[in-house]
N, C-alpha and C positions, 0 to 999 in steps of 0.2 A: 504493500500500500504506500509506503514511504517513497519507493522508487517511482510510482505513478505520479504522486504529488510533485516530486522533484522535476519530473519530465514536463508536467503541465506548467509548472512555474517557469522553467527554462523557455518554453514555447511562448508564453505570454510576454516575458521580458524581451525576447527577440523581436516580437511584433511591435512592442512599444518602442524599441530602439530604432526600428526601421521607419517609424512614423515621425521621428525627430528630424529637424532640419540640419543638424550639425554633426551627423555621422560622417567622419572624414575618411575618404578612401585614399588609395595610392595616388600620388600626384601624376597628372598627365604631362605631356610635353609642354615646354614653355611656349608662350606666344609673344608676339612683337607689336610694339606700338608703331602704327603707320601714320606719319604726318604727311598726308598726300597733298595738302595745300601748298601751292608754290611758296618758296622761301620768303619772297618779298611780301607775302600776305599773311604769314604766320604771326601769332601773338609773340612779340619779341621777347618779353620777360617771362614767358612760361617755359619752364624746364622740367624734365623728368629725371628721376634718380637713375633709371636704367631703361634702355629700350626693350629689354627682355623682361617679361613678367612670368612668375611661377604660378602655374595653375593648380588650384586645389579643388578636388572633386568631392562632393557630398551627396548623400542620399536624402532626397526629399520625397516622402511618402512612397518610398521604394523606387524612385526615379533618380538617376544620376544627374547632378547639376555641376557645371564648372564655374568657378569664380576666381577672381584675381584681386590683388591689392595693388593699387597704383599710388606710388609715392612721387610727389612733385613739389615744385616751388614756384610761386608767383612773386617775382622780385620787383614789386612796384609799391613802395611805401604809400599807405593811404588808399590803395586800390582795393577792389573787391573782385571775386572770381565766382562765377556760377558754372554749373555743369548741368546740361539739359534743363535749364531755367531754375535749378535749385542752388541756392548759395552755399558755397563751401566754407567751412570753418578754417581760417588760416591761423597758423602760429605767428608769434611776433616777428619771426624772421621770414614769413611768407610761405613756409612749408605746409603741406597738407597730405592727408592720407584718404584714399577713396577705395572702398571695397564694393564690387558689383559682380553680378553674374554675367556670363558670356552668352551671347546669342549666336546662332549659326545663319549665314557663314561669317558674319562679322558684327561687332558691336560698335556703334557710332556714338561718340560723346561730343556734344556741342559745348565747347567752352566759350564763355562770354566774360571777357575781361573789361572792367570799368576802372579807368584811372581816377585819381583823386580830383581831377578836373571835370569828371563826368563823361569823358570820351569812351565810347563803347567799341569793342573790337571782338569779332567772332572768329572761331576756328573749329572745324570739325576734325576729330581724331578718331581713327578706326583701330580696333583690336580684333585680329582674326581669331576665330574659334579654333580649338585643337583640330587638326586634320585639314584645316583651310590655310594653314600658315604658308605653305609653299606657293600656292597660287596667288594668295593675296600679297605676300611680301614681294613677289617678283614685280608687282605693279607699283610698289610703294614710292619709288623715286622717279619713275618714268612719267613725271608730270610735264605736260606739254603746254606751252603758251604760244598762241598764234596772234600776231599783230598785223593790222592793216593801217596804213598811214598815208597822209597826204600833206604836202608842204609847198610853201611859196619860196622859190629859189632865185637868188641873184647870182648870175654866172658871168665871169669874165674870162677871155681867152686871148692869147697873143702868141704869134710865131713870126718868122721872117716876112711873111706875106700880109699878116693881119696884126697890126700893132695894138688895136683896141676894140676887139669884138666883144659886145656885151649882150646879155639876154636875160629876160625875166620869164620864168616858166613855172608851171605846176609840176611837182615831182611826186610820183606814186611809189610807195614802199610797201613791202611785206616781209615778215620775218617769222621764223619758227624756232623756238628754243625748248630744250628738254633738260630737266634736272635728273642726271643719271644716278647720283648719290648725293649725300649732303654736301660733299666737297666738289664733285665733278659735274660739269655741265657742258653742253655743246649747243651750237645754234647756227642757223643759216639765214641770210637775208639777201634781198635783191631790190634794186631801184631802177627807175627809168624816168627820163624827162618826158612826161606824158603829153603836156600841152604848152607849147611856147606861147607866151602872151605878147611879148614885144622883143625886138632885136634891133641891133644897130646897123644892119645891112640886109642885103637880099638873101643871104645864106641862112638856112635853118640848121641848127646843131642840136643833137640829142645825145645824152649820155646813158649808157646801159652798164650796170655793174652788179656784181654778186660777191658775197663773202661767206666763207664757212670757217667756223672757229670751234676750238675745244679749250676749256679752261679749268683751273683749279682754284678753290677758295683758300686763301692764305690766312685770313683772320680767324681768331678764336670764336667759339660760339657765343661768348659773353660780350664780344665787342659790338658796340652800336653801329659802327661803320664796317661794312663787309667789303674786303678788297680781294679781287680775283685777278689772276694773270692768265690771259688767253693768248693763243697763237693759232695760226691757220693760213689760209690762202685766199686770194682775191682774184677777180677778173674785171677788167674795165675796157670798154670800147666806145667809140663815137660813131653815130650815124649822121652824116652830113649830106647836104644837097650839092656840095662841090668837093671835088677830089683835092683841091688845093688846101683844104683846112682839115685839121684833126689828126687822129691816130687810130690805130686798129689793134685789137687783141693784145692788150697789155695785161700781164699777170705776174704773180710772185707771192712770196710769203708775207706775213704780217705779224706784228706784235701789238697786243691790244690789252692794256691794263684797264680795269673797270672797278668803280667804287660805288657802293650802294648804301643808303641809309633808309631804314624802314621806321616809320613813326607809329605811335600807339594807335592812331586812328585808322591805320591801314594804308595811308599814303606813303609815298617813297620819293627819294631824291637820288638821282643817278648821274654819274659823270664817267666819261671815257676819254681815252686818247688812243691814237693809232699811228704806227710807223710802218710803212711798207716800202721796201726797195723794189723799184719797178723793173720788170723784165719784158722783153719782146718775145712772146712765146715762153719757152722755158729757159731763156738766156737772160741773166741779169746784166743790164747795160753798165752801170756803175753805181756807187753809193750816192752820188749826187743826183741820180735819177730816183726820185722818191715821192711818195705821197705822205703828207703829215696831216692828221685830222684830229679834231676834238669836238666834244659836244656834251650835252646834258639833257635831262628830262625830269619833269616833276609829274608824278602819277597819282591820280585820285582812285583809290581802291573802293570797289563796291562790294556789298554783302554777297552778291552772286558770284564773286570771284573774278569778275571782269575789272578792267582798269582803263581809264581815260588819261592819256599823257600829253603834256605840252612839251615839245621838243625843239632843240636848237642845235645845228650842226655847222661846222666849218671844215672845209677841205681845201688843201693847197697841193697841187700836183706840178712837178717840174720834170721835164724830159729833154735829153740832148741826144740827137741821132748822129753819130760820127760819119755814117755813110751818106748823110744828106747835108754836107757842108756845115756840120756842127749846128744844125738847126735846133734852136732852143724853143721849147714849147712850155708855156706856163698857163695854168688854168686854176681858177679859184671859184668856189661856190659857197654861199651862205644860205642856209635853209631854215625857215621857221615853220613848224608844222604841228599837226595833231595826229595821234594814233590811238587805236582802240584794241585792247588785248582781251582775248577770250580763252 
C-alpha cells in the first residue's frame, strides 16, 4: 500500500512540475542580435553587452519555450528608452536588462530612444529563433541603400582650342551601397549630364562617369564621428557635339576617405574627399594627371528608413596628353543637389 501511495505522489508532483513556467531544460544554441538598420540610422548611444545571446528553454504547460536575457546600455544622460512602447528601467549608468521569449522565425524589438531634449529616434532589432540563426544572420549586414539624385551643375572646360567653355546643366545621379559587416562596406555610383541649360558656345558637352568602391571603418564604435577609408576604380568620358573638344574613356584607381556623423534624431552629416590618378584606358599618364574632388551632404532621416539629402560636390580634373603636343585639359564642376535614399 505504501508503494502505491508513493507512486501516486510521484505522478502528481511530476504533473505539477510540468505545469510551472520555470522548469529549465538544457540550453539551446545561442542566437545573435541582428541590427539590420543601416548604420547611419541606428540609435547611436544604444549598445549591447554581446551580440550573442544564450538561450534558455523552459516548459510551459508541457510546451517548450525559448527565452533570452538581453543586457545593454543607453549612454544618453537624461534620456529614456522604450522597447515595443514599454519603458525600460535604466540604471544610473544607463545599463538595462531585458528578458523575453523568442518567436519563430525571429523576434523584433522596436527600441525608441528619447533624448533629454525630447528628440525621438526608433530602431528595430531582430533576434533569430534557434534553428533560424543561419538564414537570418546571413542577411544581417547585407543592408542595401539605393539613392536617386538630381543636381544643378556649373561646369567649366579649357584646352588649347577652347580657353573658356562654360555650361550650366542638370546632373542625374544614382548610387547603391551595401553594408557587408559592421566595418566593411562597398558601393557603386554613376552620373550623367542629363540636361544642358545654357552654354557659352554652339558645342554641347556631357559628362558620363561611374565609381565603384570598397571601404573599411577605422573609428571605434563609441566614436561620434565615423571615419572610413575607401578605395576603388572610376570611369569618366565626355560626349560632345564636336571632335575638337573633350576626352574619351579615362579610368584609374581612386582613394576616397569618408567621414560620417549621425545625430540622435536620425539625421546625419557627411563629408568626403577623392584623389584619382587619371589613366587613358589602363595606362596611367602621370601623377599630374588627376582628379581631386570633395563634397558633403546633410541627410534628414525618416521613420520608414528613407532619407532626404542636401548635397554639394566639387570636382577638378587636369589632363596632359604628350602625344597631342602636351595639350592641357582642365575641367571643373560644382554641383548642388538633392537625393532620396530608400
